N, C-alpha and C positions, 0 to 999 in steps of 0.2 A: 576616542579615549574615554574610558569610564572613570568615574571619580568615587573614591571612598572617603567619607568623613568620619574620622575616629573621634568619638566623643568621650569626654572625661579625662582625668589625669592619666598620663602614660604610666604603665606598670614596668618597673625595672626587670630586665631579662625576658620580656615578652617578644615573641617572634611575629606578632600580629602584622606590623608594618611590612616586614619582609615578605610574609605570605601574601598579603594583598597586592604588593607590587609584582610578585611573581605571577599573579593572576591577571595582570594587565591593568591594575587600578592606579590612578594618580592619587596618592594618599595626602589628605589634608587633616591636620590636627586641630581639634576644636575643644579646648579644655572646659569651656562653659557653654551654656545655652545660647548666649548672644553670638559667640564665635561660630557655633554650629549653624545657626540660622543665616548668618552672613555668608558662610562657606556654601551653604545650600543655594542661596540666592545667586551666588557667583557662577554656579555650574550652568552651562548652556542648556536650554530646554530640550535639545535634541540628543542629549547624552544620558546614558544610564548613570544613576547615582546610588550609592549605598551608604547607610548609616550604621556604624559598627561601634559597639561599646568597647572602650579601651581595655576593659578588664576581661575581654573574651579569651577563653582558653579552649582550644579544640584543634582538630585536624585540618590541614590545609584543604583536604578533599571535601570536608564538610562545608568550608567556605565556598569552594568551587560549586558544589551542588546548590547551595543556597543563594549565591550571588551572581552566577554567570550564565545560568541556563536561559537561552534566548527565547524559549517557547512561552514564557509566562510574563505578563506585564509587571507583576509584583510577586515577590517571594520572600520568605523569611526562614531563619533558623534561630534558635535561642541566642540572643545577643547581637543579631544582625538582621537588617531588612534592606531590600533593594527595590528600585522601581525603574522600569524602562520609560522612555518618553511618554508613552500612552498612559502611564499611571503616575507621572510626575506631579500632576495637579493634586491627586489624592494624597500623595506623600507630603507635599508642601502644606496642605490643609491640616493633615494629621499632626505634623510637627508644630504648626502654629497653635493648635488646640491643646495638645497633650504634652508637649516638651520633646526632648531628644532621646529619651530611653527607647531603644529599638523595639523591644517587645511590646511596649505600650503603643508605639507608633503603628506596628503591624496590626494590633487589635483594632485601633482606631480606623485604619484603612479598610479593614474588613467590615466594621460596623457601618461605614459609610457606603457599602455596597460594592466595593472592588474586591474581587477574589484575590486571595494571597496564597500562592503555592507554598506548601511546606513539605520539602522532600523527605523521604524516608531515609533516616540516617543509619539505622541498624546499630552496628557496633561503634560507629564513628562518634567522637565526642564533640559536643558544642555546648558550652556552658559559660556563665558569668559568675564565678565564685565571689563571695562577699567578705571572705576573711582569709588570712594566709594559710590556715590549715586546709580549708576547702580548695584553695588554689593548688596546693601541693598534691592533694588527692586527685584533682582533675588532671594535673600534669602527669601523674603516674598512670592514670587511665589512658592518656594519650600515648605515652611511651609503650604501653602494653599492647597496643593495637597497631598493626602494619596497615596504614591507610592505602599504600600503594598496592598491596595484595588485594584489598577490598575493591579498589578502583579497577584492577584487572579483572577480578571475578565478575563485577557488575557490568563490565563492558559487554559481556555475553548475554544474549537474550535468555529470559527465564524459561521459555517454552520453545525448544528446538527439537528437531527430529533426532533419531538415534545416530544416523551417519554424521550429522553436523556436530552433535554433542561429543561423540567419542573419536571421530576421525579428523575433524577440522578445527573446532574451537580450542582444543588443548594447545595448539601452536599458533593459530591465527590471531589470538589476543596479543601475543608477543610481537607479531608483525604489526598489529595496530599500534602498539606502544612505540615500536621502532619508527613507524611513519610519523607519529605525533612528535617525537623528539627531533625529527628532521624537518618539521614544519609542513609536512604534506597534509592536505585537506581530504576529507571524505569524498568530495566531488572529484578530486584527482584520482583517487583509488577507484571510484565507481567508473570513471572514464577508462582507466586502465583495464578494468574487468571487461567492459564492453569491447574494447579493442582486442583483448585476448580472445574473447568468444568469437569475434568476427574473423580473426586469423584462424581459429579452430574450424569455423565453417568453411573458410577457404581451403584448408588442408583436406577436409572431408570432400570438397568438391573436386579434388584431383582424381578421386576414384582409385587410388593406388593403396596397397596395404600399408606402406609406411605413412601415407597421408592419413589413413583412417586411425592408425595408432597415435600419430601426433595430434590428430583432432581430439581423440579421447583424453589424452593427457592435458592438452591445453584447455579443454572444457572443464576439467577438474580444477586446474589452476585458476581459471576464471571464477569458479565458484568459491575458491579460497579467498580471492580478492573481493568477491561479492559479500562474503561474511565479514571480511576485514573492514570494509567501508562503514558498515553499521557499528561495528565494535569501536572503530576509531571515532565515530560521531559520539557514541556514548562515553568513551574514555575521556575525550577532550571537550564534550558538550558543544560540538560544532554542528548545530542544527541550522538549516537554512531553507528558504523557499525553493531555491534552485535545487538544493540537495533532495528535497522532498519529491520534486518532479523527476529528477534523474533516477532516484532510487525506485520510484513507483513504476517507471516505464522501461528502464533498461533491462530488467530481468526478462520481461516478455520479448523485448527486441532481440536479446541474446538467444533465447531458446528458439524463437521462430526463425531467426536467421540461420541457426544451426540446422533446423529441419530442412530449410531450403538448400543448405550445403550438402546434406545427405542425399537429397533428391538429385541434385546435380552430379554428385559423386556416383550414384547408381547408374545414371545415364552415361557418364564418361567411362565407367568401368566395364559394364556388360551390356549397356543399352537398355537396362531395366527401367521402366517408367513407374516410379513410386510417388509421383506428385499427388495422386489421389490419397495415398496413405499419409503423406506429409500434411496435406490440407485437413484430412480427417483428424490427425493428431492435434493440429492447432484448434480445430473446431471443438473437439472434446475437451481440451485443456481450458479453453476460454469459457465454455459453458460450465465447467466445474467451478471456475472462479466466480462466475456470475451467481451460481447457486450459493456459494459462500457469502458473497457480498450481500445478496438480497436477504438471505436468512438473518445475517447479523444486523443489517439495517432495520429489518422489521421487528427485531426483538430486543435490541440493546437498551431501549428506554421504555419497554412495555411494563405495565403494572400487573401484579399477580403472575409473574413470569416463572412459574414453577410447574413441574410435571413429574409423574412417576418415572418416566424415561430418563429425565435429567437427573433425578435422584439416584437411579441405578448407575448412570454414568459417573456421578461423583463418587459413589461407593466403589466402583471399579478402579477409580483413580487412586484409592487408598491402598490398592494391591500393586506393589512396585512393578512387577514384570508386565502387567496388563497395560500400564501406561505406555511403555515402549512399543508393545505389539500394536496397540491402537494407533499410535503415531506413525508407525511404519505402514500400516494398512492403507492409510489415506495417501500414501506416496507423495510426501512433501518434496519441495524442490531439491533438497540434498539427496534423498534416496532416488529421486527421478533422474537427476543429472548423473549420479553415479551409475545408474542402470544404463542410461544412454551412452555414457563414455565407455563402459566395459563392453557392451554389445557392439558399439562402433568399432572398437579396436580388434575384437575377436571374430566378428561375424560380418554380415552384409547389411546394407541399409534397409533392405526389405525385412529381414529378420528383426532388426532393431525397431522398426516401426511396428511390426506385429506385436512384439513384446511390450512396447510402450502403450499401444492401443489397448491391449488386454489388461495391463496393469492399471491404466487410468480408468478404464471402464469399470473394473472391479472396485476401485477406490470411489468412483462416482456413485456406484450403486450403494456402497456401504454408507457413505456420508449422507446421500440424499434420503435413503430409507430411514436413517436415524433421525434426521431433521423432520421428516414427515411425521414419524411417530411422536416426536416431541411436540410438534405443532398440534397434532390431533388430541394429545392427552393433557395439554396445558390449557389453562383458562386465562390467557393473557388478554389485557385490554391495550390495543395498539394505539399509539398517539397519532395526531394529525401530522407531526413531523415525519414519523415512519411511513405513513401513507404517501406523503409527498415524495419521500426518497424513493419508494418503489415506483411511483409514477414517473419520476425522472429517469430511473433505471430502465423503465419500459421503452423509452426513446420513441414515443409516437410523434409523427411529424406532420407533413403537409396534409395528409388525408385523415387526420384526426377529426372527429365529429362528422364523419362522412355518413353516419347513420343516426337516426333519431331514436333508435332503441336504446334504452338505458337500463342497466342492471340496478336493482335495488336490494338492500339488505346485505348481510355479510355472507355466511355460508361458504359454499365451494363453487359458486357460479362463475366467478372470474377465471380461476385456473382451468376449469372444465371447458369453458367457452374458448379460451386461448388454445388449449390443447386440441380441441375439435378443429379449429381453424388451421392449426399447424399440421395436423394429420392429413386434412384434405389437401393442403398445399404440397407437402412432402410426398405423399402417396401418388399424386398426379405427376410430380416431377420424376419420381422413380419409375413409374409404369408407362409413361407416354414417350413417344419418339421425340427426338430433338426437333424443334420447330412447331410442335403441336400447340394449337390454341387452347387445348384442354388445360394446359398448365397455367395459361393466362386466366382462364375461368377459375381455376383453383386459387390463384393469387387474388382474384377479385373477392372470392368468398373469405379468404384470409384477411383481407383489408377490412371487410365488414365485421367479421367476428372478433378480430383483434381490437377494433374500435369499441365494440360492445364490452369487451373484457375490461377495458380501462375507463368505461364511462362513469363509474362510481368510485368512491374512495376505496383503495386497496387495503382494507382493514380485516379481511377474513383470515382464518387460521392458516390457509394455504396460499394466500394471495402472493406470498413471496416467490412462488413458482412461476408467476406470470413473466417477469423479465427473462429468466433462463429459457422458458419455452419460446419466447420471441427470438432469442439469440439462436437457438437450435434450428428454428424454422428458416430464418434468413440465411444463416451460414450453410445449412444443409442443402437448401435449394440452389444456392450458388455452386456448391460442390457438384451436385447431381447434374445440373445443366452443363457445367464445364466438362464433366466426364462424358455426357451424352454427345457433346459436340465432336469429340473424338478427332480433334486436329491438334497438331503440334502447337504448343503455347497456350492452349485454352486453360489448362489446369494451373500453370504458373501465373497466368493473368488473374484467375480466380483466387489464388493464394495471395496475391498482392492486394486485391480488393478486400478480402476478408481481414487481412492484416491491418489495412487502413481503417476499416470500420471498427475492428476490435480495439485499436488504439483509442478511438473516440469513446468507446464504452469504458475502457479502463480509466481514461481521463475523467469521465463523469464520476466514476466511483471515488477517485482520490480527491476530487473537489468536494464531494459530499462529505467524505470522511474528515476533510479539513474544516468543515463547518461553513463553507462559502456557498453551498448550493450547487446545482447543476450548471453546465455551460449555458450561455445565453440562448434564448429561444430562437433567435435568428440563425444561430449555427445549426441547431437541430433541423430547422426548416430548410436551410441552404443545402444540407446533404440529404434531405428528404425524409428522415425518420425511417424506422425499420420497414414499415409497411409500404412506403413509397418506393424505397430502394428495391424491395422484393418485386413489386409490380413492374417497375422499370426493367429489371433484369429479365423477367419472364417475357415481357413484350419485345425486348431486343432479341431474345432467343427465337421468338416466333417470326419476327420480321426479317432477320438477317441470315445470311449464310453462316456456316460454322466459322469460317475464316474471319468474316466481318464481325461476328459476335466476339471473337477473341480480341480484335482491335477495340471494340466498344468496351469490353471489360477492362482492358488496359487503360483506356482513356478515363473511365469512371474511377478506377483505382487511383490514378494520378490526381484527378480532380478532388476526390474526397481527401486524399492524403495532404494535398497542399492547403486546403481550406482548414482542415482539422489541426494540422501542425501549426499553421500560422496563428490561429486563435489560442492554441494551447501554450505556445511559447510566449505569446503576448501576456497571457494570464499569469503564468508561473514566474515570470521575471518582474511582474508588477508589484506594487506595494500592497495590493489587496490580496495577494496569495497567502495561504496559511503557512506560518513558520513552524512546520511540524516535521517530525521524522516518523513516517508511518512504518510500522514493523512488517507490514505485509503478511504473506503466508508464513507459517513456521518453516524454518530452514531445516 
């Protein structure tokens, strides 16, 4: 239970107490400073407490934004300030030093070094009028603005794709409100979305035309629920650590499970083996995301972070139609899932994967080329934090520091070295027969060159390309070796291994975004790191028969999945996990 201490003399006709109780606060009246300090001292230290001026006039949603958002230790709006347990000491000190006026208390908390979040209210009213005329004017402003309409509108993300903005959000926001009024949580909606997608994958796996049609429809409904869970979180400010984990990982789990369902459906329908296409789609999509993550982490806190290319992009954004075209070109999740659903219902899994691969490849070329141009034309100074984030995303493991050769300076040495090693590895895997030790030699060269690439700080203009190069090399090698094995079950086993490793890489990204840093070093070493896993897979391919290699891939996939999931679940349900709601890629 949260407690709101209303300070000052009550104002006749005020709805403040009712609004606070509706928001879940236990309201305590404190007409003078002594009463307020006593009430504050009586609130247990593990509870949120708010100090609100009795003369407050404003919308209930303004109070909700200012006093109930769980992501911020302290926050304030005009006439009200709140602190969660982690900021209670700062609040108590401020009240003791400055008195009980909420605005003064908020300034004192900030002056003492505690960040105070101040939400953007827009048209919402939050004020403390000091005379009857000003109070009447404030009440008129409150009556003139429908805060429920604003609450619904702001439940939708500001930047979404064309399909989501015009085909999903116009009604999904009302589903979110319906869920909120019935006490449903975002996590429950997220779970429903996952279950719906898994049922869709099961329908696709039947290999029948009715099954494919049902799969397409269910995938679209899963996406509606996927939009609804975030809108529900924003509508009701229900952000949580568990929700952050579920939201961050279930989108990928749904999409990749659906790929597997399509591959099974193709086999059950006509005997068509499209597992290589399914795995290729997963590899391409994961590498696209790593490009996004690496670029953003490298540049979000860089100084001098401007370029002619970025300026041109901003100028294009001022032309309405170009915004939508550019958002559609990158094939965000809404457009991508709509494309998958339509082609699943109307064509075959093979055609669906062909279209998906072509669309994602074009989107990857467009976004990567634009980011390379921005990086080459900007004069940004990257921070040590950004360099550490890129190093964590690189996922170097047991064989790190295997070479004494160190790169010095910035320039382009790191990505070129990583690319050279990746090309040696992938070309050997693509041109050699299954079981050839040439691929092992290529993996050895990759281990050395990848180690050289990350031997210095990743602060160069294109160093953000190093993690996606490593992902493409590792995933691509597993795909090629499984395809070369040419036995039943090899590609599905490779699909499972790449899925388990990709989960680890996504988990790393969301921990970094939450401000808690990468997974513990022991985890990276326990699952080998990208270079060790790649070397192990090539050695297994050289030592074992194709059938035994399939068994080994399956065992490795299970081992990696168990270790990674156990540590991930432990972290995301712990008190140290970030209470954030990451918006992920635009929908």
